[in-house]
C-alpha positions in Angstrom: 18.1 10.3 -1.1 14.2 10.2 -1.4 14.4 7.9 1.3 16.7 10.0 3.6 14.4 13.2 2.9 11.5 10.4 3.6 12.9 8.9 7.0 13.5 12.4 8.3 9.6 13.7 8.1 8.8 10.5 9.5 11.1 11.9 12.4 9.8 15.3 12.3 6.2 13.7 12.5 7.2 11.6 15.7 8.9 14.1 17.9 6.1 16.8 16.6 2.9 14.6 17.8 5.4 13.0 21.3 5.9 17.1 22.2 4.2 18.4 25.4 4.0 21.9 23.4 0.5 22.0 22.1 1.5 24.1 19.3 4.0 21.9 17.9 1.5 19.2 18.1 -0.6 21.2 15.6 1.8 22.3 13.4 2.9 18.9 13.1 -0.6 17.7 12.2 -0.9 20.3 9.0 2.6 19.8 8.3 1.8 16.5 8.2 -0.9 17.2 5.1 1.6 19.1 3.1 4.4 15.7 3.6 1.7 13.3 2.5 1.1 15.9 -1.2 4.9 15.7 -1.6 5.3 12.7 -1.1 2.6 9.9 -1.6 4.3 6.8 -1.4 2.2 4.4 0.2 4.7 3.2 3.5 5.0 6.8 3.7 1.4 7.7 3.8 0.6 4.5 5.9 2.8 5.4 8.3 1.7 8.8 9.0 -2.7 7.9 8.5 -1.6 5.8 11.8 0.2 8.4 13.6 -2.2 10.5 13.3 -5.1 7.7 14.2 -3.1 7.1 16.8 -3.5 11.1 18.0 -6.7 11.3 17.2 -8.1 8.0 19.6 -5.7 9.6 22.0 -3.0 6.6 22.4 -0.4 9.1 22.1 -0.9 11.8 24.9 -3.0 9.7 27.2 -3.9 12.8 29.6 -1.5 15.5 28.1 -3.7 17.5 25.7 -6.8 15.8 27.4 -8.5 19.6 27.8 -7.5 20.1 23.8 -8.5 16.4 22.2 -11.0 17.6 20.3 -9.2 20.7 18.9 -6.2 17.6 17.9 -9.0 15.8 16.4 -10.3 18.4 13.9 -6.7 19.6 13.0 -6.6 16.1 11.7 -9.7 15.7 10.4 -8.6 18.9 8.2 -5.4 17.9 7.3 -6.5 14.2 6.0 -8.9 16.2 4.0 -6.5 18.1 2.8 -4.4 15.5 1.3 -7.5 13.5 0.0 -6.6 12.8 -3.6 -3.4 11.8 -2.7 -4.6 9.2 -0.3 -6.2 7.3 -3.7 -2.7 7.3 -4.9 -2.0 5.1 -2.3 -4.5 3.7 -0.5 -7.1 1.4 -2.1 -10.7 2.7 -2.7 -12.3 -0.2 0.1 -9.6 1.5 2.4 -10.8 5.2 1.9 
């Protein structure tokens, strides 16, 4: 059951980050922090952080949200700060 729920959340993150609607992208980023707090499993945390890192670097959007990248980046930073305590459970100290 947990595996199915984690897979569903990963799919939700994928779809949300690839949305053409900025509000959906911002909501998905906020939900990532909640997902990581609720399910701090290393594989899930790594996959989610990897997608957020790609988003932060602009690899996902190309030119779609070029004018909003700083807002998106700020939201990612805030989301990661919100789940900071959970990151130490899933990542080594050197990685953080």
